[in-house]
C-alpha positions as CSV (number, residue, x, y, z in Angstrom):
1,M,-0.5,-10.4,-2.5
2,V,-2.3,-9.0,-5.6
3,F,-0.8,-7.2,-8.5
4,A,-3.3,-5.9,-11.0
5,R,-3.4,-3.6,-14.0
6,D,-6.3,-1.2,-14.5
7,G,-5.7,0.6,-17.8
8,M,-2.6,2.7,-17.3
9,K,-2.6,2.2,-13.5
10,L,-1.0,-0.7,-11.5
11,R,-2.1,-1.8,-8.1
12,L,-0.2,-3.7,-5.5
13,E,-2.0,-5.1,-2.5
14,V,-0.7,-6.9,0.4
15,S,-2.9,-8.1,3.2
16,D,-3.2,-10.3,6.2
17,D,-6.0,-11.6,8.4
18,G,-4.6,-10.6,11.8
19,I,-6.0,-8.2,14.4
20,G,-5.8,-5.1,12.2
21,L,-4.4,-1.8,13.2
22,P,-4.9,-0.3,16.7
23,A,-7.5,2.4,17.3
24,G,-6.1,5.8,16.7
25,F,-3.4,4.5,14.4
26,D,-1.5,7.4,12.7
27,L,0.9,6.4,9.9
28,D,2.8,9.7,10.2
29,K,3.7,8.9,13.8
30,S,4.6,5.3,13.3
31,E,8.3,4.4,13.9
32,S,7.9,0.9,12.4
33,L,10.7,0.2,9.9
34,G,8.2,-1.9,7.8
35,L,5.7,0.9,7.5
36,R,8.5,3.4,6.7
37,L,9.5,1.1,3.8
38,V,6.0,0.9,2.5
39,V,5.7,4.7,2.6
40,A,9.1,5.0,0.8
41,L,8.0,2.5,-1.9
42,A,4.8,4.4,-2.6
43,A,6.8,7.6,-2.8
44,Q,9.4,6.1,-5.2
45,L,6.6,5.0,-7.5
46,S,4.8,8.3,-7.2
47,G,1.9,6.2,-6.0
48,V,-1.0,6.6,-3.7
49,L,-0.9,4.5,-0.5
50,E,-4.1,3.3,1.1
51,I,-4.3,1.4,4.4
52,E,-7.3,-0.5,5.7
53,G,-7.1,-2.0,9.2
54,R,-10.4,-3.3,10.3
55,A,-10.4,-7.1,9.8
56,G,-6.7,-7.7,9.2
57,T,-4.7,-5.1,7.5
58,L,-4.5,-4.2,3.8
59,F,-1.9,-2.1,2.2
60,R,-2.7,-0.9,-1.4
61,V,-0.3,1.1,-3.6
62,T,-1.7,2.4,-6.9
63,F,0.7,4.0,-9.3
64,A,1.1,4.8,-13.0
65,D,2.3,2.2,-15.4
66,Q,5.7,3.4,-16.7
67,Q,6.0,0.7,-19.4
68,P,3.9,0.9,-22.6
69,E,1.5,-2.1,-23.0
70,S,2.8,-4.7,-25.3
């Protein structure tokens, strides 16, 4: 898991080194509870969800920092 700050944006990445996503994977058609939770998290944060599934799977949510830098 990676949590990084890039200016006023925050990025959360979670990945594994498994087999990746199946060919033709469609997030909108997935019935997986885990994937629905990831989509809901990104929506709650008004973030952008990116998924890479070639060698393993990577979920990246980028969202605006809602706290001023201290």
